[in-house]
N, C-alpha and C positions, 0 to 999 in steps of 0.2 A: 216109716213116716209116723207122725203123730196121730194118736186116735182121736177121731172127730166125732162130733154129735149127729151120727147118721147111723142107720143099721150098718153091719159088716157085709161088705160085698167081695165078689171074687174078681179080681184084676189080673191081668197078664202083664208081667215085667220082663225087661230084658236088660243085661248089661252090655254096654259098648263103649270103647275108647274112655274108660273110667267114669262113666256115667251111667245113671239108672233111668230106663225110659218105662213109660207105662203106655198101654194100648188104649187109645182112644176110638171107642166103637162108632162115634158119629162120624169122625174124619177118617176113619178106617185106616189109621197109621200109629206109630209109636212116637210119642213126644217125650221130651225130656221132663223128667219128674222134679217139678220144683214145688215149694210148699202151696203156691196159688193153684198150680196144675192138679195137686193132690185134692184140692177143695173142690176145683172144677169137676173132676171125675167122679168124685163122690156124688156131687149134686146131679150129674147126668144119671147115675145109675139109680138114685133116689127118684128122679123123675120117671125113668122107665120102669122100674121095678115095683116102687111103692106108689105112685101116682098114675101109673098106667098109660104115660104118653108114648105114643109110637116113635121109634126111632127116626122115621122118614119125618116127623114134624118138628125135629129138634136141630138146631143149627149152633154151631160152636165157633167161637173166635173169628168173626167175620169183619172186615174193615167197613168202616162207614165213614162220612165226611160231616164235620160239624164245624161250622163257621170256618170253612176252608183249612181245616186240620183234620187230618187222618187220625181216626180213633178206632179202637177194636172193642166191640162188646163181647163179654164173657159167652152168655148163652142166650138165645131166645127160643122159644116155642111156638109154633104157629097152630091156629085151629085149622079145621077141615076145610074152610074156605080161604085160607091163604093169609089170613089177618095175625098179627102178632098178639098172642095172648099172654106171654109171660116174658119178661126180660129180667135176667139174672145178672147181678154183679158179685163176682167172688174175689175174695181178698185171702192172703195168706193168713193161717191162725194166729200169727204174731202181731196182725195189724187189727187193732180195735175197730170196730164199727162206729164211725163218727158222724156228724152232721155232713163233714166233707164228702163222705162215701155216699150219702143219700143226694147230696148236690150232684155228684157225678151221675148217678144213674137217672136223676131229674133231666139233666142236660141231654143225656141219650134219648130218654123217652120223649122228649119234645119232639124228636123227629120220629121215632118209631111208634109211638102211640099205642104201647101195650095196654091190656085190660089189667094185668097184675104185675107187680114188681117183688123180686125177691133180692134181699142183700144178705150175704153170709161171709163169714170168715171159717166156716165149717164147725166152729163152737157156738157162735150165735147166729141165729137165723131171724130175719124180718121179713114180713109179707105185708103188702099193701094192695088194696084195689082202688084203681083210679076212678075218679068221677069227673070226666071231663066237662060236663054241664056246669057242675058247682065249682069246677076248677080246684079240687081238693083230692085227698086220698083218706083212705080209712085202714087203719092196721088191722090185721087178721090174724087169728091163731095158725092157720094153714093156709095153704093154697089149694084151690079145689082140684080134685082128681080129673083125669081126662074125660070129656063127654063128648059123644059123636055129635 
């Protein structure tokens, strides 16, 4: 797979029926290795090993309903009280991050109310902190490390 703008992590792979699979430590199963999944798995490792978020607070690819339409978020991270602290939208490295990507995560976040947002295609990463009182957001250089 393509080299991404993350540290190098160890992954488990397997081949089956002419497809390559990568082990997802959060879902505890092998999933088909597609470009977006490669980005998602690198983000998970980044959150665990670099930002020190516990496995138990990370959720990957869960369904939600927005305007009666089923959608799936890529990654959410909870804080120790169960509130969503971070919402992550992953795109394939071939997909540029555009206003449409930010619109998508904003629609998801209207329902989820995360404190921080991350948008990435594995090459470019954007981080925001939400301010619900002022109804805006501020771009950040990094997302915060986990704190209890």
